[in-house]
TIMI-2910 file (N, C-alpha, C, CB; in pm, 1 decimal, decimal comma, always signed):
<rs>
+----------+----------+----------+----------+----------+----------+----------+----------+----------+----------+----------+----------+------+
!      n_x !      n_y !      n_z !     ca_x !     ca_y !     ca_z !      c_x !      c_y !      c_z !     cb_x !     cb_y !     cb_z ! resn !
+----------+----------+----------+----------+----------+----------+----------+----------+----------+----------+----------+----------+------+
!  +3096,5 !   +796,1 !   +558,0 !  +3071,5 !   +656,4 !   +526,4 !  +3037,5 !   +639,2 !   +378,8 !  +2958,5 !   +601,6 !   +613,4 !  Met !
!  +2963,5 !   +738,4 !   +324,7 !  +2924,5 !   +727,4 !   +183,7 !  +3045,5 !   +741,0 !    +92,0 !  +2820,0 !   +834,0 !   +148,5 !  Trp !
!  +3143,2 !   +823,0 !   +132,6 !  +3263,6 !   +838,2 !    +51,9 !  +3342,2 !   +707,4 !    +49,0 !  +3351,3 !   +952,4 !   +106,4 !  Glu !
!  +3350,5 !   +643,2 !   +163,2 !  +3419,6 !   +514,6 !   +171,2 !  +3350,2 !   +411,6 !    +83,7 !  +3426,0 !   +465,2 !   +316,5 !  Leu !
!  +3217,2 !   +410,7 !    +88,5 !  +3140,4 !   +316,1 !     +6,7 !  +3167,6 !   +338,3 !   -142,4 !  +2989,3 !   +330,1 !    +35,7 !  Arg !
!  +3168,7 !   +465,0 !   -185,1 !  +3195,2 !   +496,6 !   -325,6 !  +3334,5 !   +450,8 !   -367,6 !  +3180,3 !   +646,9 !   -349,9 !  Lys !
!  +3431,7 !   +471,5 !   -279,1 !  +3568,0 !   +428,0 !   -309,8 !  +3576,0 !   +276,2 !   -324,3 !  +3664,7 !   +475,3 !   -200,9 !  Glu !
!  +3509,7 !   +203,4 !   -234,1 !  +3510,9 !    +57,0 !   -240,9 !  +3441,5 !     +6,7 !   -367,2 !  +3443,3 !     -2,8 !   -116,9 !  Leu !
!  +3326,4 !    +68,2 !   -401,1 !  +3256,2 !    +28,1 !   -523,4 !  +3341,0 !    +56,3 !   -646,7 !  +3121,5 !   +100,8 !   -534,5 !  Glu !
!  +3408,9 !   +170,5 !   -647,5 !  +3493,7 !   +206,6 !   -760,0 !  +3609,7 !   +107,9 !   -773,8 !  +3546,7 !   +349,7 !   -743,1 !  Asn !
!  +3669,8 !    +71,2 !   -661,5 !  +3779,8 !    -25,0 !   -662,8 !  +3733,2 !   -161,3 !   -713,9 !  +3839,9 !    -39,1 !   -522,4 !  Arg !
!  +3617,1 !   -203,5 !   -672,1 !  +3562,0 !   -331,8 !   -715,8 !  +3536,4 !   -331,1 !   -866,1 !  +3432,1 !   -363,2 !   -640,0 !  Lys !
!  +3477,8 !   -221,9 !   -915,9 !  +3451,1 !   -210,7 !  -1059,7 !  +3580,4 !   -211,0 !  -1141,0 !  +3371,6 !    -83,2 !  -1089,0 !  Glu !
!  +3684,9 !   -143,6 !  -1089,8 !  +3814,0 !   -142,6 !  -1158,7 !  +3875,4 !   -281,7 !  -1164,2 !  +3910,0 !    -46,3 !  -1089,8 !  Asn !
!  +3865,2 !   -356,1 !  -1055,4 !  +3918,4 !   -492,6 !  -1054,8 !  +3842,9 !   -582,0 !  -1153,1 !  +3910,8 !   -552,0 !   -913,5 !  Leu !
!  +3711,5 !   -569,6 !  -1156,4 !  +3631,4 !   -650,6 !  -1249,1 !  +3665,7 !   -615,1 !  -1392,7 !  +3480,3 !   -630,1 !  -1223,8 !  Ile !
!  +3679,0 !   -485,2 !  -1420,4 !  +3713,8 !   -440,4 !  -1555,6 !  +3849,7 !   -496,3 !  -1596,5 !  +3714,7 !   -286,0 !  -1563,5 !  Tyr !
!  +3946,9 !   -489,2 !  -1505,3 !  +4081,1 !   -539,0 !  -1534,7 !  +4078,1 !   -688,8 !  -1562,8 !  +4176,4 !   -508,6 !  -1418,3 !  Thr !
!  +4001,9 !   -763,9 !  -1484,0 !  +3994,5 !   -909,1 !  -1505,8 !  +3928,7 !   -942,4 !  -1639,1 !  +3917,3 !   -976,1 !  -1391,8 !  Leu !
!  +3825,4 !   -867,7 !  -1674,4 !  +3755,3 !   -898,4 !  -1799,4 !  +3839,2 !   -864,2 !  -1922,5 !  +3623,2 !   -822,9 !  -1804,9 !  Lys !
!  +3906,7 !   -752,2 !  -1918,8 !  +3973,2 !   -702,8 !  -2039,3 !  +4120,8 !   -740,2 !  -2050,2 !  +3960,6 !   -555,1 !  -2044,8 !  Asn !
!  +4187,8 !   -765,0 !  -1939,8 !  +4331,2 !   -794,0 !  -1944,3 !  +4363,9 !   -929,5 !  -1884,8 !  +4408,5 !   -686,6 !  -1871,4 !  Lys !
!  +4268,6 !  -1019,6 !  -1894,0 !  +4284,7 !  -1151,9 !  -1832,7 !  +4401,3 !  -1229,1 !  -1895,5 !  +4154,9 !  -1232,9 !  -1846,5 !  Lys !
!  +4421,4 !  -1213,1 !  -2024,2 !  +4526,6 !  -1288,3 !  -2094,0 !  +4667,1 !  -1242,5 !  -2055,8 !  +4508,5 !  -1275,2 !  -2243,9 !  Asp !
!  +4679,0 !  -1118,4 !  -2010,2 !  +4811,3 !  -1063,5 !  -1980,1 !  +4848,5 !  -1074,1 !  -1832,4 !  +4817,1 !   -919,4 !  -2022,8 !  Phe !
!  +4756,0 !  -1115,1 !  -1748,1 !  +4781,1 !  -1122,4 !  -1604,0 !  +4809,6 !  -1267,0 !  -1564,9 !  +4660,0 !  -1066,6 !  -1523,3 !  Ile !
!  +4908,4 !  -1285,0 !  -1479,3 !  +4942,6 !  -1418,4 !  -1432,0 !  +4825,1 !  -1479,2 !  -1355,0 !  +5068,6 !  -1413,6 !  -1343,3 !  Glu !
!  +4817,4 !  -1610,1 !  -1352,5 !  +4708,6 !  -1681,1 !  -1287,1 !  +4703,0 !  -1651,1 !  -1137,2 !  +4723,2 !  -1830,6 !  -1309,8 !  Leu !
!  +4818,5 !  -1640,9 !  -1073,6 !  +4821,1 !  -1610,5 !   -930,2 !  +4761,7 !  -1472,9 !   -901,8 !  +4964,7 !  -1617,6 !   -876,7 !  Glu !
!  +4794,4 !  -1375,1 !   -986,5 !  +4740,5 !  -1240,2 !   -969,6 !  +4589,6 !  -1238,7 !   -994,6 !  +4811,3 !  -1141,7 !  -1064,5 !  Lys !
!  +4543,9 !  -1316,8 !  -1091,8 !  +4399,6 !  -1325,7 !  -1117,8 !  +4327,0 !  -1379,2 !   -994,3 !  +4371,6 !  -1416,7 !  -1240,4 !  Gln !
!  +4384,9 !  -1481,7 !   -932,5 !  +4325,2 !  -1540,4 !   -812,9 !  +4318,4 !  -1437,4 !   -700,2 !  +4405,4 !  -1664,0 !   -767,6 !  His !
!  +4423,5 !  -1358,1 !   -683,9 !  +4424,3 !  -1253,7 !   -582,1 !  +4318,1 !  -1147,5 !   -611,6 !  +4563,1 !  -1189,1 !   -573,5 !  Gln !
!  +4300,6 !  -1116,2 !   -738,7 !  +4200,4 !  -1016,3 !   -776,4 !  +4059,0 !  -1068,4 !   -748,6 !  +4215,1 !   -978,7 !   -925,6 !  Met !
!  +4034,3 !  -1194,7 !   -778,0 !  +3904,2 !  -1254,3 !   -745,8 !  +3877,8 !  -1247,6 !   -594,4 !  +3898,4 !  -1401,7 !   -795,1 !  Tyr !
!  +3979,9 !  -1279,1 !   -516,2 !  +3965,7 !  -1273,2 !   -371,5 !  +3937,4 !  -1131,8 !   -322,8 !  +4090,4 !  -1326,4 !   -304,8 !  Gly !
!  +4005,0 !  -1034,0 !   -383,1 !  +3983,2 !   -894,7 !   -344,1 !  +3841,1 !   -849,9 !   -379,3 !  +4086,5 !   -803,0 !   -412,6 !  Ala !
!  +3791,7 !   -894,8 !   -493,3 !  +3653,9 !   -860,9 !   -533,7 !  +3555,1 !   -919,4 !   -433,8 !  +3623,1 !   -913,5 !   -677,3 !  Ile !
!  +3577,2 !  -1044,5 !   -396,0 !  +3488,2 !  -1108,5 !   -298,0 !  +3491,8 !  -1035,4 !   -163,5 !  +3527,7 !  -1256,2 !   -278,4 !  Lys !
!  +3610,3 !   -995,7 !   -119,2 !  +3621,4 !   -924,2 !     +8,1 !  +3551,9 !   -788,8 !     +1,2 !  +3768,6 !   -905,7 !    +46,4 !  Glu !
!  +3569,4 !   -716,2 !   -109,5 !  +3502,7 !   -587,2 !   -125,4 !  +3351,3 !   -604,4 !   -126,5 !  +3549,0 !   -518,1 !   -254,3 !  Leu !
!  +3304,8 !   -708,3 !   -193,6 !  +3161,3 !   -735,8 !   -196,8 !  +3108,5 !   -765,0 !    -56,7 !  +3131,4 !   -853,8 !   -290,2 !  Asp !
!  +3184,7 !   -839,8 !    +19,2 !  +3144,6 !   -872,5 !   +157,1 !  +3137,0 !   -746,2 !   +243,3 !  +3243,7 !   -973,4 !   +219,8 !  His !
!  +3236,9 !   -659,1 !   +232,1 !  +3238,0 !   -535,0 !   +310,3 !  +3120,4 !   -446,2 !   +271,2 !  +3371,0 !   -459,0 !   +290,3 !  Val !
!  +3089,4 !   -438,9 !   +141,8 !  +2975,8 !   -357,4 !    +96,5 !  +2843,8 !   -411,7 !   +150,5 !  +2971,4 !   -352,3 !    -57,1 !  Leu !
!  +2831,2 !   -544,8 !   +154,4 !  +2709,1 !   -603,6 !   +211,8 !  +2699,4 !   -576,8 !   +362,1 !  +2705,4 !   -755,2 !   +185,4 !  Arg !
!  +2811,7 !   -581,0 !   +431,8 !  +2811,7 !   -548,9 !   +574,6 !  +2768,1 !   -404,5 !   +597,5 !  +2951,2 !   -572,4 !   +635,1 !  Leu !
!  +2813,8 !   -315,1 !   +511,9 !  +2774,2 !   -174,6 !   +523,2 !  +2624,4 !   -159,2 !   +500,5 !  +2852,4 !    -88,0 !   +422,8 !  Met !
!  +2569,3 !   -233,0 !   +403,8 !  +2424,7 !   -229,4 !   +379,4 !  +2346,9 !   -279,9 !   +499,8 !  +2389,2 !   -312,5 !   +256,1 !  Asp !
!  +2392,0 !   -390,8 !   +556,9 !  +2324,7 !   -446,6 !   +674,4 !  +2330,3 !   -350,1 !   +791,5 !  +2387,6 !   -580,1 !   +713,9 !  Asn !
!  +2444,0 !   -286,1 !   +810,7 !  +2457,3 !   -189,5 !   +919,9 !  +2362,6 !    -71,9 !   +899,1 !  +2602,4 !   -139,6 !   +930,7 !  Tyr !
!  +2353,0 !    -24,5 !   +776,2 !  +2263,0 !    +87,1 !   +745,8 !  +2117,6 !    +47,9 !   +769,9 !  +2281,6 !   +133,3 !   +600,5 !  Arg !
!  +2078,9 !    -74,2 !   +731,3 !  +1942,3 !   -121,1 !   +754,9 !  +1911,9 !   -132,5 !   +904,4 !  +1920,4 !   -256,3 !   +686,6 !  Glu !
!  +2006,1 !   -186,1 !   +980,7 !  +1985,9 !   -197,8 !  +1126,0 !  +1973,4 !    -60,2 !  +1190,2 !  +2102,2 !   -275,7 !  +1190,9 !  Glu !
!  +2053,7 !    +34,3 !  +1143,5 !  +2048,0 !   +170,9 !  +1195,7 !  +1912,7 !   +234,9 !  +1164,9 !  +2161,9 !   +256,0 !  +1136,4 !  Glu !
!  +1863,0 !   +212,6 !  +1042,2 !  +1732,7 !   +267,5 !  +1004,6 !  +1620,3 !   +203,7 !  +1084,9 !  +1707,8 !   +247,7 !   +855,4 !  Ala !
!  +1628,2 !    +74,0 !  +1108,8 !  +1525,9 !     +5,5 !  +1187,9 !  +1526,5 !    +55,1 !  +1332,2 !  +1547,9 !   -146,7 !  +1184,1 !  Met !
!  +1644,5 !    +81,7 !  +1386,5 !  +1653,7 !   +132,6 !  +1523,3 !  +1590,0 !   +271,0 !  +1532,4 !  +1800,9 !   +138,0 !  +1569,7 !  Ala !
!  +1616,0 !   +355,4 !  +1433,3 !  +1555,3 !   +489,0 !  +1432,4 !  +1404,0 !   +478,9 !  +1419,6 !  +1612,5 !   +574,1 !  +1317,6 !  Lys !
!  +1357,8 !   +388,0 !  +1335,2 !  +1214,6 !   +369,4 !  +1315,5 !  +1147,3 !   +322,0 !  +1443,2 !  +1189,0 !   +270,3 !  +1203,1 !  Leu !
!  +1209,7 !   +228,1 !  +1512,0 !  +1149,7 !   +178,8 !  +1636,9 !  +1148,3 !   +288,0 !  +1743,2 !  +1226,4 !    +55,5 !  +1688,9 !  Ser !
!  +1250,1 !   +374,2 !  +1746,3 !  +1250,7 !   +486,0 !  +1839,6 !  +1137,5 !   +582,9 !  +1808,2 !  +1385,4 !   +558,6 !  +1835,5 !  Gln !
!  +1114,4 !   +608,5 !  +1679,2 !  +1006,6 !   +698,7 !  +1639,1 !   +870,7 !   +640,7 !  +1677,7 !  +1012,1 !   +725,3 !  +1487,6 !  Met !
!   +853,4 !   +510,1 !  +1659,1 !   +727,5 !   +444,7 !  +1694,3 !   +705,7 !   +450,4 !  +1844,4 !   +726,2 !   +298,8 !  +1645,6 !  Ile !
!   +811,6 !   +423,3 !  +1921,9 !   +799,8 !   +428,3 !  +2067,9 !   +763,8 !   +568,2 !  +2116,4 !   +930,3 !   +382,8 !  +2133,3 !  Asp !
!   +825,4 !   +668,6 !  +2057,8 !   +794,4 !   +805,4 !  +2100,4 !   +652,9 !   +845,1 !  +2059,5 !   +895,8 !   +904,1 !  +2041,2 !  Ser !
!   +607,2 !   +797,3 !  +1942,3 !   +470,6 !   +826,8 !  +1898,3 !   +369,4 !   +759,5 !  +1990,7 !   +449,1 !   +780,5 !  +1752,4 !  Ala !
!   +397,1 !   +635,7 !  +2031,4 !   +307,0 !   +566,0 !  +2123,4 !   +304,5 !   +635,1 !  +2259,9 !   +349,8 !   +418,8 !  +2139,1 !  Glu !
!   +418,7 !   +685,5 !  +2303,6 !   +424,6 !   +754,2 !  +2433,2 !   +342,4 !   +882,4 !  +2429,1 !   +570,9 !   +785,8 !  +2471,9 !  Ala !
!   +352,4 !   +959,3 !  +2321,6 !   +273,1 !  +1082,3 !  +2312,2 !   +125,7 !  +1049,9 !  +2297,7 !   +319,8 !  +1168,2 !  +2194,1 !  Thr !
!    +93,3 !   +939,9 !  +2231,3 !    -47,5 !   +900,9 !  +2215,4 !   -108,0 !   +863,5 !  +2350,2 !    -60,7 !   +782,8 !  +2116,5 !  Glu !
!    -33,7 !   +791,2 !  +2432,2 !    -86,1 !   +754,1 !  +2563,9 !    -97,1 !   +876,4 !  +2654,1 !     +3,5 !   +647,9 !  +2629,6 !  Thr !
!     -4,0 !   +970,1 !  +2642,0 !    -11,7 !  +1092,3 !  +2721,1 !   -133,8 !  +1174,2 !  +2682,6 !   +115,0 !  +1175,3 !  +2703,6 !  Glu !
!   -160,5 !  +1185,9 !  +2551,3 !   -273,8 !  +1266,3 !  +2507,3 !   -406,6 !  +1198,9 !  +2539,4 !   -264,2 !  +1293,1 !  +2358,1 !  Ser !
!   -410,2 !  +1065,5 !  +2537,5 !   -534,8 !   +996,4 !  +2569,4 !   -564,2 !  +1000,0 !  +2719,0 !   -528,7 !   +851,9 !  +2521,0 !  Ser !
!   -461,0 !  +1016,3 !  +2801,1 !   -483,8 !  +1019,6 !  +2945,2 !   -542,0 !  +1154,0 !  +2989,6 !   -353,2 !   +991,7 !  +3019,8 !  Ser !
!   -534,3 !  +1257,6 !  +2905,6 !   -587,2 !  +1389,0 !  +2939,0 !   -719,9 !  +1416,1 !  +2869,1 !   -486,8 !  +1496,4 !  +2902,6 !  Phe !
!   -812,5 !  +1321,3 !  +2870,8 !   -943,2 !  +1341,0 !  +2810,2 !  -1029,9 !  +1426,8 !  +2900,7 !  -1011,3 !  +1206,3 !  +2782,2 !  Gln !
!  -1125,3 !  +1494,4 !  +2838,6 !  -1216,4 !  +1579,9 !  +2914,8 !  -1309,7 !  +1493,8 !  +2999,1 !  -1297,9 !  +1671,6 !  +2820,4 !  Lys !
!  -1336,1 !  +1540,9 !  +3118,7 !  -1425,6 !  +1470,0 !  +3209,0 !  -1568,2 !  +1503,0 !  +3168,1 !  -1398,9 !  +1508,3 !  +3358,6 !  Val !
!  -1652,7 !  +1402,7 !  +3161,7 !  -1792,7 !  +1423,0 !  +3126,1 !  -1816,3 !  +1432,3 !  +2976,4 !  -1843,8 !  +1546,6 !  +3191,6 !  Gly !
!  -1719,6 !  +1400,8 !  +2896,8 !  -1736,5 !  +1406,5 !  +2751,9 !  -1822,8 !  +1288,9 !  +2707,8 !  -1598,7 !  +1404,8 !  +2679,0 !  Glu !
!  -1922,2 !  +1316,5 !  +2625,4 !  -2012,4 !  +1211,5 !  +2579,6 !  -1949,3 !  +1137,0 !  +2462,1 !  -2149,8 !  +1270,8 !  +2539,3 !  Lys !
!  -1973,8 !  +1008,9 !  +2460,0 !  -1925,5 !   +926,1 !  +2351,6 !  -2041,1 !   +904,9 !  +2255,3 !  -1868,7 !   +790,3 !  +2403,8 !  Val !
!  -2018,4 !   +941,2 !  +2130,2 !  -2123,8 !   +923,4 !  +2029,8 !  -2109,6 !   +786,8 !  +1966,6 !  -2117,9 !  +1034,4 !  +1921,4 !  Arg !
!  -2220,7 !   +717,9 !  +1955,7 !  -2220,6 !   +587,6 !  +1892,3 !  -2257,8 !   +604,5 !  +1746,9 !  -2317,1 !   +490,7 !  +1963,1 !  Lys !
!  -2197,1 !   +525,2 !  +1663,8 !  -2224,2 !   +530,8 !  +1520,7 !  -2352,6 !   +454,9 !  +1490,5 !  -2105,8 !   +472,7 !  +1439,7 !  Phe !
!  -2444,5 !   +523,3 !  +1422,5 !  -2567,9 !   +458,1 !  +1381,4 !  -2565,8 !   +446,1 !  +1230,5 !  -2693,7 !   +536,5 !  +1430,2 !  Lys !
!  -2576,2 !   +325,2 !  +1183,8 !  -2572,1 !   +299,8 !  +1041,2 !  -2709,5 !   +322,7 !   +979,2 !  -2523,6 !   +157,3 !  +1013,4 !  Ser !
!  -2718,1 !   +390,4 !   +866,4 !  -2846,8 !   +410,6 !   +800,4 !  -2897,0 !   +283,8 !   +731,4 !  -2835,8 !   +523,2 !   +699,3 !  Pro !
!  -2811,0 !   +184,8 !   +719,4 !  -2847,1 !    +60,1 !   +651,9 !  -2881,0 !    -44,4 !   +756,0 !  -2732,5 !    +10,5 !   +559,9 !  Ile !
!  -2994,4 !   -109,4 !   +737,7 !  -3032,3 !   -218,6 !   +827,0 !  -3021,0 !   -349,5 !   +751,7 !  -3176,1 !   -199,1 !   +882,4 !  Arg !
!  -2959,3 !   -443,3 !   +814,5 !  -2941,1 !   -573,0 !   +754,1 !  -3032,1 !   -672,8 !   +821,3 !  -2795,6 !   -617,6 !   +762,9 !  Ile !
!  -3113,4 !   -741,4 !   +738,9 !  -3204,2 !   -843,7 !   +791,4 !  -3152,0 !   -978,8 !   +743,8 !  -3353,7 !   -819,5 !   +744,5 !  Lys !
!  -3146,5 !  -1068,4 !   +834,5 !  -3099,5 !  -1202,6 !   +802,5 !  -3221,5 !  -1294,0 !   +788,6 !  -3000,7 !  -1256,0 !   +912,4 !  Phe !
!  -3215,8 !  -1384,9 !   +691,8 !  -3325,9 !  -1479,2 !   +670,5 !  -3322,7 !  -1584,1 !   +781,4 !  -3316,2 !  -1546,9 !   +529,3 !  Ala !
!  -3440,5 !  -1631,4 !   +819,7 !  -3447,4 !  -1734,5 !   +922,0 !  -3404,2 !  -1866,7 !   +861,7 !  -3589,8 !  -1745,0 !   +981,4 !  Lys !
!  -3336,3 !  -1940,4 !   +940,4 !  -3283,5 !  -2068,7 !   +895,5 !  -3390,9 !  -2174,0 !   +921,7 !  -3148,2 !  -2104,8 !   +968,4 !  Asn !
!  -3436,5 !  -2246,2 !   +816,5 !  -3539,9 !  -2347,3 !   +829,7 !  -3487,7 !  -2483,5 !   +872,2 !  -3612,3 !  -2360,7 !   +701,4 !  Asp !
!  -3364,0 !  -2495,7 !   +893,2 !  -3306,3 !  -2625,2 !   +924,0 !  -3339,7 !  -2678,1 !  +1056,7 !  -3164,9 !  -2619,6 !   +912,7 !  Ala !
+----------+----------+----------+----------+----------+----------+----------+----------+----------+----------+----------+----------+------+
</rs>
């Protein structure tokens, strides 16, 4: 897929270069066709980007789902009779009484 992408990008750059530098020597109809080809190549490249992003998001969601599944499995095998320690803060906060 990456080779195809490189070929399409190279073709698009060649068309743009040709339009910029040889515009005076190319017929108007051919220029219009070249503009259309550039637009189509740009569209295909954007579709490839979107497909790659969707593929990456799907892989990421699979990784998250598998991580959550292992987390629930490991939490279900807790030791019986294990004491839970409560956090005691060394700082005490006193609030002023409201005179209202």
